[in-house]
PLY file of the C-alpha trace (Angstrom):
ply
format ascii 1.0
element vertex 258
property float x
property float y
property float z
element edge 257
property int vertex1
property int vertex2
end_header
55.47 150.33 81.17
52.40 150.77 79.36
54.33 149.54 76.19
56.01 146.20 78.36
52.64 145.46 79.73
51.20 145.42 75.86
53.75 143.28 75.02
53.11 141.37 78.26
49.41 140.88 77.02
50.03 140.18 72.61
52.90 137.59 73.75
50.01 135.57 76.42
47.41 136.40 73.61
49.31 134.65 70.76
50.47 132.04 73.47
46.91 131.31 74.22
45.86 131.83 70.26
48.51 129.29 69.79
47.47 126.41 72.11
44.01 126.42 70.77
45.12 126.48 67.60
46.68 123.32 67.86
43.55 121.71 69.53
41.74 122.71 67.05
44.24 120.68 64.42
44.45 117.34 66.75
42.72 115.74 64.73
45.27 116.30 61.81
47.73 114.22 64.30
47.68 111.02 62.39
49.13 112.38 58.84
52.25 113.57 61.45
52.86 110.67 62.97
55.86 110.67 61.43
56.63 114.01 62.44
55.31 113.25 66.08
57.56 110.09 66.33
61.02 112.50 65.26
59.88 114.62 68.41
59.41 112.09 70.59
62.83 110.86 69.97
64.48 114.37 70.58
62.59 115.27 73.24
62.44 112.28 74.93
65.52 109.75 74.10
68.29 112.31 73.47
67.22 113.74 76.79
66.60 110.91 79.09
70.27 110.73 80.28
70.46 114.39 81.73
66.86 113.36 83.89
67.95 110.23 85.04
71.43 111.74 85.97
69.88 114.87 87.73
67.12 113.21 89.31
69.41 110.68 90.80
71.83 113.55 92.38
68.46 115.17 93.16
67.24 112.44 95.66
70.29 112.16 97.35
70.46 115.80 98.14
67.06 115.72 99.64
67.40 112.28 101.14
70.89 113.89 102.69
69.34 117.37 103.38
66.29 115.31 105.30
68.40 113.08 106.75
70.89 115.48 108.69
67.67 117.28 110.08
65.93 114.18 111.14
68.74 112.39 112.92
68.47 115.21 115.13
65.28 114.57 116.72
65.64 110.55 116.14
63.15 110.18 113.20
65.39 108.92 109.98
62.94 105.92 109.34
60.77 108.59 107.88
63.64 109.54 105.26
61.82 107.61 102.50
58.71 108.79 103.00
60.03 112.53 102.82
61.95 111.89 99.74
59.14 109.85 98.12
56.54 112.52 98.33
59.07 115.13 97.82
60.12 113.44 94.61
56.20 112.24 93.50
54.95 115.60 94.27
57.14 118.56 93.42
60.83 117.52 92.63
60.06 115.30 89.66
57.99 116.83 87.47
59.59 120.41 88.42
63.42 119.12 88.01
61.71 117.13 84.47
60.26 120.46 83.35
63.49 122.87 83.84
65.42 120.38 81.59
63.42 120.36 78.86
62.70 123.98 78.92
66.40 124.34 78.96
67.06 121.84 76.08
64.37 120.73 74.06
62.43 124.42 74.68
65.10 126.16 73.59
66.04 123.67 70.50
61.97 124.69 69.54
62.42 128.27 69.00
65.94 128.30 67.87
64.68 125.81 64.73
61.09 127.57 64.07
62.76 131.01 64.87
65.03 130.13 62.11
62.54 128.95 59.65
60.79 132.64 60.59
63.85 135.03 59.64
64.61 133.04 56.85
61.12 133.49 55.16
60.71 129.24 55.56
57.14 130.04 57.03
56.23 132.37 54.58
57.23 129.47 51.90
54.78 127.09 53.88
51.78 129.78 53.16
52.75 129.56 49.80
52.86 126.24 49.44
49.42 126.27 51.64
50.69 124.30 54.07
49.52 124.60 57.34
52.72 125.73 60.03
50.38 125.39 62.94
49.54 121.65 61.74
52.83 121.12 60.53
55.19 122.36 62.85
53.24 123.05 66.21
51.22 119.79 66.70
53.82 117.55 66.63
55.84 119.64 68.98
53.15 120.24 71.37
52.00 116.76 71.43
55.39 115.03 71.47
56.18 117.34 74.75
52.71 116.57 76.64
53.40 112.86 75.98
57.20 112.79 76.97
57.25 115.46 80.39
54.88 112.66 82.33
56.79 109.78 80.87
60.21 111.22 82.05
59.02 112.11 85.17
58.35 108.71 85.89
62.16 108.01 85.31
63.12 110.50 87.49
60.80 109.74 90.68
62.40 106.62 90.07
66.19 107.00 90.29
65.72 109.92 92.96
64.13 107.64 94.84
66.63 105.11 94.55
69.42 107.81 94.62
67.65 108.68 98.53
68.05 104.88 99.28
72.13 105.29 98.85
72.65 108.13 100.82
70.13 106.59 103.35
72.07 103.54 103.72
75.45 104.83 103.48
75.53 108.59 105.55
72.51 107.65 107.56
72.73 104.47 108.82
69.20 103.69 107.74
68.41 100.36 105.98
67.33 100.08 102.39
64.65 97.26 103.61
63.11 100.10 105.73
63.50 103.30 103.55
61.47 101.29 100.45
59.00 100.05 103.39
58.44 103.97 103.89
58.63 104.73 100.33
55.59 102.65 99.55
53.59 103.06 102.34
53.92 106.72 101.41
52.17 106.16 98.39
48.91 104.31 100.00
46.75 106.87 98.74
45.26 105.67 95.71
43.09 108.28 92.90
40.10 107.00 90.78
42.38 107.53 88.16
43.68 103.94 87.10
44.34 103.56 91.08
47.52 105.69 91.09
48.75 106.77 94.34
47.73 110.57 94.78
50.74 111.96 95.11
52.40 110.17 91.66
49.08 111.16 89.82
49.26 114.89 90.69
52.56 114.98 89.83
52.41 113.57 86.65
49.07 115.42 85.61
51.69 117.78 86.34
53.99 116.95 84.14
51.55 116.85 81.81
50.60 120.57 81.94
54.50 121.70 82.09
55.07 119.97 78.61
52.27 121.81 77.17
53.47 125.44 78.50
56.68 124.52 77.25
55.75 123.38 73.76
53.24 126.26 73.68
55.58 128.88 74.75
58.46 127.83 72.47
56.85 127.71 69.33
55.23 130.65 69.81
58.81 132.35 70.22
59.99 131.19 67.01
56.74 132.14 65.36
57.36 135.84 66.56
61.22 135.86 66.10
62.23 138.70 63.69
65.56 140.08 62.70
68.22 137.68 61.80
70.29 135.64 64.18
69.85 138.21 66.47
66.49 137.75 66.81
66.52 133.51 66.68
68.66 134.60 69.98
66.74 136.56 71.57
63.69 134.02 70.62
65.60 131.02 72.32
66.48 133.24 75.85
62.81 134.29 75.61
61.09 130.79 75.38
63.19 129.72 78.38
62.51 132.25 80.52
58.98 132.33 80.25
59.05 128.40 80.43
60.37 128.84 83.19
58.28 131.71 84.88
55.35 129.68 83.60
56.35 126.72 85.05
56.87 128.07 88.62
53.38 129.87 88.64
51.34 127.17 87.34
53.37 124.60 89.63
52.38 126.91 92.79
48.67 126.87 91.41
48.46 122.97 90.68
49.89 122.36 93.76
47.25 124.08 95.47
44.25 122.91 93.74
45.30 119.54 94.27
46.80 119.70 97.97
44.25 122.87 99.77
0 1
1 2
2 3
3 4
4 5
5 6
6 7
7 8
8 9
9 10
10 11
11 12
12 13
13 14
14 15
15 16
16 17
17 18
18 19
19 20
20 21
21 22
22 23
23 24
24 25
25 26
26 27
27 28
28 29
29 30
30 31
31 32
32 33
33 34
34 35
35 36
36 37
37 38
38 39
39 40
40 41
41 42
42 43
43 44
44 45
45 46
46 47
47 48
48 49
49 50
50 51
51 52
52 53
53 54
54 55
55 56
56 57
57 58
58 59
59 60
60 61
61 62
62 63
63 64
64 65
65 66
66 67
67 68
68 69
69 70
70 71
71 72
72 73
73 74
74 75
75 76
76 77
77 78
78 79
79 80
80 81
81 82
82 83
83 84
84 85
85 86
86 87
87 88
88 89
89 90
90 91
91 92
92 93
93 94
94 95
95 96
96 97
97 98
98 99
99 100
100 101
101 102
102 103
103 104
104 105
105 106
106 107
107 108
108 109
109 110
110 111
111 112
112 113
113 114
114 115
115 116
116 117
117 118
118 119
119 120
120 121
121 122
122 123
123 124
124 125
125 126
126 127
127 128
128 129
129 130
130 131
131 132
132 133
133 134
134 135
135 136
136 137
137 138
138 139
139 140
140 141
141 142
142 143
143 144
144 145
145 146
146 147
147 148
148 149
149 150
150 151
151 152
152 153
153 154
154 155
155 156
156 157
157 158
158 159
159 160
160 161
161 162
162 163
163 164
164 165
165 166
166 167
167 168
168 169
169 170
170 171
171 172
172 173
173 174
174 175
175 176
176 177
177 178
178 179
179 180
180 181
181 182
182 183
183 184
184 185
185 186
186 187
187 188
188 189
189 190
190 191
191 192
192 193
193 194
194 195
195 196
196 197
197 198
198 199
199 200
200 201
201 202
202 203
203 204
204 205
205 206
206 207
207 208
208 209
209 210
210 211
211 212
212 213
213 214
214 215
215 216
216 217
217 218
218 219
219 220
220 221
221 222
222 223
223 224
224 225
225 226
226 227
227 228
228 229
229 230
230 231
231 232
232 233
233 234
234 235
235 236
236 237
237 238
238 239
239 240
240 241
241 242
242 243
243 244
244 245
245 246
246 247
247 248
248 249
249 250
250 251
251 252
252 253
253 254
254 255
255 256
256 257
C-alpha cells in the first residue's frame, strides 16, 4: 500500500514537473512550428471523423432519452434546450476528451515510449537536443488547441443529431427545436461574448487537452523494459488520462456552476 502511494505521488510529481517544463519552453514554440503543425494534423484531421460520428449519436441518444421522459409530462418543447445545454456543458467536452485520450493519447505514449526503450531519448541528450522542447511542447500545444476545436464540432453535430430524433421520433418541429436550442444559449460571458455554457465547455476542453498530453508524454518518457514497457506505458496513459478527465470535470463544473 505504501509503495503504491509512493508510486502515485512520483507519477503526479513527474506530470506536474513536465507541465511546468513545457510552460517554461513555450518561447521555443516558433522553432517547433513544423512539428506542432504535424501534431495538429495527427490530433485533429485524423480524429475528426470519429468525433463527428460519436457526437452525432450522443446527441441522438440524449434527445431520445430526455424526450421520452418529457413526453410523459407534455414538455417536449424543452428537448432542444436540454440537448444543447447537455452537449455544450458536459457531453461535448467529455466525449471529445475520451476520444482524444483513447486515440491520440495512446499514440503519444507509444511513440515516446518506443523512443525511450530504444535509447532514442538518450541519443537526443547526446546531441544536446532538449527532449521536452523537441517532443513534449509540440504535442501539448497541439492537443490544447485541437481539443476545443473538436469540441465545437462535437457540440454542433450532437445538436443536429438531437434535432433529427426530435422531429422523426418525438414529433417536435425542427423550428421549435432550434429556437429553444438558441434561446438556451442566451447567457453571454465577458469573454468574446460567448454563451456561458459554450465558454465553460471550451475551457474544460482546453484543460482536458493539456491533461491528456502531459499524462501521455510523461507515461512515454517513463517507459522501461522493451515492448512490454511500451504496452504498459500506453495502457497507463489512457487509464490515467480518462481518470484525470473525469475528476477534473467534476471540479471545473462545481467551480463554474456553484
